[in-house]
N, C-alpha and C positions, 0 to 999 in steps of 0.2 A: 461563573466558576465559583465553587464553594471551597473555602479554605478552612480546614479544621486540623488541629494537631493530633487528635485521636478520635476513636469511635464515640466516646462520651460527649465530646464537644460537637461532633457531627449530629448526634441525637438531639442535643440541646438546640442546635440551629434548626433542625427539622421538626421540632416539637410544634404541634398544632397545625401541621401541614400534612394532610392525609397522604398525598402522593409521595412526599418526601419520606414520611415514616415507612411507607410500603417499600420504597426503594432501599432504605437502610436495612429493613428486615431481609430483603432479597440479597443484599450485599453480605449481610452477616451469615445467611444460610450458605452462600457460595464460599465464603472464607472458612467456614467450619466443615465443609464437605470436600475431603481430599480426592475422592473419586471424581466428583464433578470438576474439580480443578485439573485433574489429570486429563479428562476428556477435553476440557477447554484448551489445554496446552497442545494436545494432539491436533485439534482443529486449527489452532493458530499456526502450528508447524506446517500443516497441509496448505493452508492459505498462503503462507510465505513461499513455500515451494512452488505452488501454482503461479504466483505472481512473478517470481524470478524466471520460471520457465516461459511464461508469456512474454516477459520483457526480452528474453534471449531470442525467442522465435520472432518477435516483432522486429528486432534489430537485424536478424538474419534476412528477413523479408525486405527490409529497407535497403540492405546492401544488394540483394538480388535486383530489386527495382532500379537502383542506381546504376548497376552494371548494364541493365537493359537500356536505360536512358543514354548511357555512354555509347552503346552499340548503335543507337539511333542517331548518333551524332548531335545530341542536344548540347547546347553550350553549358560549360561549367557553371556560369552565372545562373542560368535557369535551373540547373540541378541543385545548386546550393539553395535557391529560393524554394524549390519544390520539396526538398528533403530535409533541409535544416542541417545537413552535414557540412563540414568545413571543406575548403578547397583541398587541403592536404588529404583528408579522408577519401574524398572522391578520386583524386589523382592516384592514390594508392591502389585503387581498384582497376586501373587501366591495365 
């Protein structure tokens, strides 16, 4: 991790390191390009939405599987082990 108070200090730290200098130029270009920043923000928002949707769908699938295991008369202990759900969560699905 590189710790710098401002861009000038960062440039000083990266001086004589070609890769670091290139990374700093790229960062400066990004910081000076509002259109690029807007696109990055949109992509970040989409990634966040997709991640949250995936988590929700995954949890819904876990609950469906748990219900199926209950219908198969699997023990609560085994369902806890298999799903990671608490006993209270499992029993609320009965």
